Each structure stands twice: as C-alpha cells, then as structure tokens.
C-alpha positions as CSV (number, residue, x, y, z in Angstrom):
1,M,-96.9,-208.8,16.7
2,R,-94.2,-206.3,15.7
3,S,-92.8,-206.1,19.2
4,R,-91.7,-209.8,19.2
5,P,-88.8,-209.3,16.8
6,V,-87.7,-206.2,18.7
7,I,-87.7,-208.1,22.0
8,L,-85.8,-211.0,20.5
9,F,-83.2,-208.7,18.9
10,T,-82.7,-206.9,22.2
11,A,-82.4,-210.1,24.2
12,L,-79.9,-211.5,21.8
13,S,-77.9,-208.3,21.7
14,V,-77.7,-208.2,25.5
15,L,-76.7,-211.9,25.5
16,T,-74.0,-211.2,23.0
17,V,-72.6,-208.3,25.0
18,G,-72.7,-210.4,28.2
19,L,-70.9,-213.4,26.7
20,F,-68.4,-211.0,25.2
21,L,-67.6,-209.6,28.6
22,L,-67.5,-213.1,30.0
23,D,-65.0,-214.1,27.3
24,L,-62.8,-211.2,28.3
25,A,-63.0,-212.3,32.0
26,V,-62.3,-216.0,31.7
27,G,-58.9,-217.4,30.9
28,A,-55.7,-218.6,32.4
29,V,-55.9,-215.6,34.7
30,R,-59.4,-215.0,36.0
31,I,-60.4,-211.4,36.0
32,P,-63.6,-210.1,37.6
33,V,-66.1,-208.6,35.2
34,G,-65.9,-205.3,37.0
35,D,-62.2,-205.1,36.3
36,V,-62.8,-206.0,32.7
37,W,-65.4,-203.2,32.5
38,A,-62.9,-200.8,34.2
39,A,-60.2,-201.7,31.7
40,L,-62.5,-201.2,28.7
41,T,-63.8,-197.8,29.9
42,G,-60.5,-196.5,31.3
43,G,-61.5,-196.8,34.9
44,D,-59.4,-197.8,37.9
45,C,-58.0,-201.3,37.6
46,P,-54.6,-202.9,38.0
47,R,-52.1,-202.2,35.2
48,T,-51.6,-205.9,34.6
49,T,-55.3,-206.5,34.2
50,A,-55.6,-203.7,31.7
51,K,-52.8,-205.1,29.6
52,I,-54.2,-208.6,29.6
53,V,-57.7,-207.4,28.7
54,L,-56.8,-204.8,26.1
55,N,-53.7,-206.3,24.4
56,I,-54.6,-210.0,24.5
57,R,-58.1,-210.9,25.2
58,L,-59.9,-208.1,23.5
59,I,-58.3,-208.8,20.1
60,K,-59.1,-212.5,20.3
61,A,-62.7,-211.8,21.3
62,V,-63.3,-209.2,18.5
63,V,-61.8,-211.6,15.9
64,A,-64.0,-214.4,17.2
65,L,-67.1,-212.1,17.0
66,L,-66.2,-211.0,13.5
67,A,-65.5,-214.5,12.3
68,G,-68.9,-215.7,13.6
69,A,-70.6,-212.8,11.8
70,A,-68.7,-213.5,8.6
71,L,-69.6,-217.2,8.7
72,S,-73.3,-216.4,9.2
73,V,-73.3,-213.9,6.4
74,S,-71.6,-216.4,4.0
75,G,-74.3,-219.0,4.9
76,L,-77.0,-216.4,4.2
77,Q,-75.4,-215.5,0.9
78,M,-75.1,-219.2,-0.2
79,Q,-78.8,-219.8,0.6
80,T,-79.8,-216.6,-1.2
81,L,-77.6,-217.5,-4.3
82,F,-79.1,-220.9,-4.7
83,R,-82.6,-219.8,-3.6
84,N,-82.7,-222.7,-1.3
85,P,-83.2,-222.1,2.5
86,L,-81.7,-225.6,3.2
87,A,-78.5,-225.0,1.2
88,G,-75.5,-226.3,3.1
89,P,-71.8,-226.5,2.5
90,Y,-72.2,-229.8,0.7
91,V,-73.9,-227.9,-2.3
92,L,-70.6,-226.5,-3.5
93,G,-68.4,-229.3,-2.1
94,I,-66.9,-227.0,0.5
95,S,-67.1,-229.7,3.2
96,S,-65.4,-232.2,0.9
97,G,-62.6,-229.7,0.1
98,A,-62.2,-229.0,3.8
99,S,-61.8,-232.7,4.6
100,L,-59.1,-232.9,1.9
101,G,-57.0,-230.3,3.8
102,V,-57.3,-232.3,7.0
C-alpha cells in the first residue's frame, strides 16, 4: 500500500517536467523539444533558439510553476488555519474583494 503514493508522486513529477518542456517548446516560434533540451543543457542548438528558450520562455515557465505552487500552498494554509478541508476563498471574502478590483 505504501508504493501507491510513491508511484503517484513519480508519475506527477514526470508529467510536470514533460509539460514544462512542452511549455518551453510551444509558442509563436515552435521549437523542437530536442532543441529545447539542448538549449537547457548547453548542447548544440541554434543561437536564436537558445536565446528564445533561455531569455524569454524559461523565465515565464518558472514564474508560472512558482505561482501555481504558491497558490496551492496558500490554499493548504487556509484549509489548515480554519481546520476545514472545504475552506474556499469565500471564507475570508477573497473572491468578493477580487471582483471589486475587476
């Protein structure tokens, strides 16, 4: 029974890395995943490709990954603080405040 969480964590980690690489490959200029990998590891790839991947797409992808992690941690903290596994953003009025800004 203990191996199920390990398998799930491994599968989700592989999926995250795969989607991260796909995010770096897809855009206005399509770049093959092999070239993305070469740009990340310092391999042989066109200079333009390396600049696009490292200077533009990598920063956006890392920020998106960190923002998603921060949002999930904040949701976990809110559920822990209120000791309610169903606590949502409506508990503190966060959703109402967000609609005020729109």
